[in-house]
C-alpha positions in Angstrom: 0.0 0.0 0.0 3.0 2.3 0.6 1.8 4.3 3.5 1.3 4.2 7.3 -2.3 3.7 8.5 -3.0 6.5 10.9 -4.6 5.9 14.4 -8.1 7.1 14.6 -9.2 9.9 17.0 -11.0 8.6 20.1 -14.1 10.1 21.6 -11.9 11.9 24.1 -10.9 14.3 21.3 -14.4 14.9 20.1 -14.4 18.6 21.0 -11.7 19.2 18.3 -14.2 18.1 15.6 -16.6 20.9 16.5 -14.1 23.6 17.2 -15.2 27.2 16.3 -12.3 27.8 13.9 -13.0 24.7 11.8 -15.0 26.7 9.2 -12.3 29.3 8.8 -9.6 26.6 8.5 -11.3 24.2 6.2 -14.1 26.1 4.4 -16.7 23.5 5.4 -19.6 25.3 3.7 -17.8 25.4 0.4 -17.1 21.7 0.6 -20.7 20.9 1.3 -21.9 23.0 -1.6 -19.5 21.1 -3.9 -21.3 17.9 -3.0 -24.5 19.0 -4.7 -26.7 17.1 -2.3 -30.4 17.2 -3.1 -33.5 16.9 -0.9 -34.7 13.3 -0.5 -31.3 11.7 -1.1 -29.8 8.9 1.1 -26.3 9.8 2.2 -23.8 8.4 4.6 -21.4 10.2 6.8 -18.7 7.6 7.2 -16.6 8.0 10.4 -19.1 10.6 11.5 -17.7 11.2 15.0 -19.9 13.4 17.0 -21.7 14.6 13.9 -20.1 17.9 12.8 -21.1 17.1 9.2 -23.9 14.7 10.0 -26.3 17.4 11.2 -25.5 19.6 8.2 -26.2 16.7 5.8 -29.5 16.0 7.6 -30.7 19.5 6.9 -29.5 19.3 3.2 -31.4 16.1 2.4 -34.5 17.3 4.3 -37.3 15.4 5.9 -37.7 13.1 2.9 -34.0 12.1 2.9 -31.9 10.1 5.3 -28.4 10.2 6.7 -26.7 7.1 7.9 -24.1 8.1 10.5 -21.4 5.4 10.8 -18.8 5.2 13.4 -17.0 2.3 15.2 -17.1 4.1 18.6 -20.4 3.9 20.5 -19.4 6.9 22.5 -19.2 9.1 19.4 -22.6 7.9 18.3 -24.1 8.8 21.7 -22.6 12.3 21.4 -24.1 12.6 18.0 -27.5 11.3 19.1 -27.6 14.0 21.8 -26.8 16.7 19.3 -29.4 15.5 16.8 -32.0 15.4 19.5 -31.2 19.0 20.5 -31.9 20.0 16.9 -35.0 17.8 16.6 -33.5 16.0 13.5 -35.4 12.8 12.9 -33.7 11.7 9.6 -30.4 10.6 11.1 -29.8 6.8 11.5 -27.0 5.8 13.8 -24.9 2.8 12.7 -22.1 1.2 14.7 -19.8 -0.3 12.1 -16.7 -2.4 12.6 -13.2 -2.0 11.2 -14.0 -4.3 8.2 -17.8 -3.7 7.8 -19.6 -0.3 7.8 -22.9 -2.3 7.9 -24.6 -0.3 5.2 -27.7 -1.4 3.1 -26.8 -2.7 -0.3 -27.4 -0.5 -3.3 -29.3 2.3 -1.5 -26.9 5.2 -1.1 -26.6 8.3 -3.3 -23.5 9.5 -1.6 -20.9 8.2 0.9 -18.8 11.0 2.4 -15.5 10.4 4.1 -13.9 13.5 5.6 -10.4 13.0 6.9 -11.2 9.3 7.8 -10.2 7.0 4.9 -6.5 7.2 5.9 -7.4 5.7 9.3 -9.1 2.5 7.9 -7.3 -0.5 9.3 -8.7 -2.6 6.4 -9.2 -0.3 3.5 -9.8 -3.0 0.8 -12.6 -4.6 2.8 -14.2 -1.2 3.6 -13.9 -0.1 -0.1 -15.7 -3.3 -1.2 -18.5 -2.8 1.4 -19.0 0.8 0.5 -19.0 0.1 -3.2 -21.8 -2.4 -2.7 -23.8 0.1 -0.7 -23.8 2.7 -3.5 -26.5 3.0 -6.1 -25.3 2.5 -9.7 -24.9 6.3 -10.1 -24.0 6.9 -6.4 -20.8 8.7 -5.4 -18.1 8.1 -2.9 -16.4 11.4 -1.8 -13.0 11.4 -0.2 -11.9 14.6 1.6 -8.3 14.3 2.7 -5.6 16.7 3.9 -3.1 17.4 1.1 0.2 15.5 1.4 1.6 17.5 -1.5 1.4 20.7 0.5 3.9 21.0 3.4 2.2 24.1 4.7 -0.9 22.2 5.7 -0.5 21.9 9.5 -1.4 18.3 9.9 0.8 15.3 10.8 2.1 13.4 7.8 0.2 10.1 8.6 -3.0 12.1 8.5 -2.4 13.4 5.0 -2.9 11.7 1.6 -1.7 12.6 -1.9 -4.0 12.4 -4.9 -1.8 9.7 -6.4 -2.0 7.6 -3.3 -5.8 7.9 -3.2 -6.0 6.8 -6.9 -3.5 4.0 -6.3 -5.9 2.5 -3.7 -9.3 3.2 -5.1 -9.0 2.5 -8.8 -7.9 -1.2 -8.4 -10.8 -1.7 -6.0 -13.7 -1.1 -8.3 -13.9 2.7 -8.4 -13.4 5.4 -11.1 -12.5 9.0 -10.5 -15.2 11.2 -11.9 -14.6 14.7 -10.5 -12.1 16.7 -8.4 -12.6 19.9 -6.4 -9.5 21.9 -5.5 -10.8 25.1 -3.9 -10.4 24.2 -0.3 -7.4 25.7 1.7 -6.1 22.4 3.1 -7.9 19.4 1.6 -8.5 17.5 -1.7 -12.0 16.6 -2.6 -12.2 13.6 -4.9 -15.4 12.1 -6.3 -15.6 8.4 -7.3 -18.3 6.2 -8.7 -18.5 2.4 -9.0 -16.5 0.9 -11.9 -18.6 -2.1 -12.7 -16.0 -3.5 -15.2 -13.2 -5.7 -13.9 -14.2 -5.5 -10.2 -17.8 -6.2 -11.0 -16.7 -9.4 -12.9 -14.7 -10.4 -9.8 -17.7 -10.0 -7.6 -19.8 -12.1 -10.0 -17.2 -14.8 -10.0 -17.1 -14.8 -6.2 -20.9 -15.0 -6.0 -20.9 -17.9 -8.4 -18.3 -19.8 -6.4 -20.3 -19.2 -3.2 -23.4 -20.5 -4.8 -21.6 -23.6 -6.2 -20.1 -24.3 -2.8 -23.6 -24.1 -1.2 -24.9 -26.6 -3.8 -22.0 -29.0 -3.1 -22.6 -28.8 0.6 -26.3 -29.6 0.1 -25.5 -32.7 -2.0 -23.3 -34.3 0.7 
């Protein structure tokens, strides 16, 4: 893979995610606008933490939409739940995933957003496969990562990714790059969709082998 997997932030550091200066540093509103989210869509905030972006997404998709907020830490989800309740948001669904499975519904999501989280995945290939299966045929996976190419970005190296590294990991795992947004001060925004070519054929072959194995087991 060619990089060090960064440790994830624990719930003890949750206050940093909602710091007052975050908008000024990262231009969060500009990033959200670039996502072009529409009312009624089903979106996922992967690695949602205490919900800095989750609550904003919930308002963008509206009452007819839904936001799946995924995190591996139950403490983070409890913090998010309290904040959603304070704002009377009823379209947020809390999902406790694992390091290999985000536990998303298959083929239902218009967008999966990962803000400064992909580089922390312990098992990126397994997560990429699961997220790909959760996307609609025209759904988008959006990676927002601090720029490794820019030494002026004040973030530890293991928490940065270059565009080339992102493409090196996503393209062989069934994704195609469809758009890039480069107008944030510190971060890349890269949009991917399912590439149902070679990776889709691999999935079909695996499914056929699984079915064949079940048949063999039944004949014994």
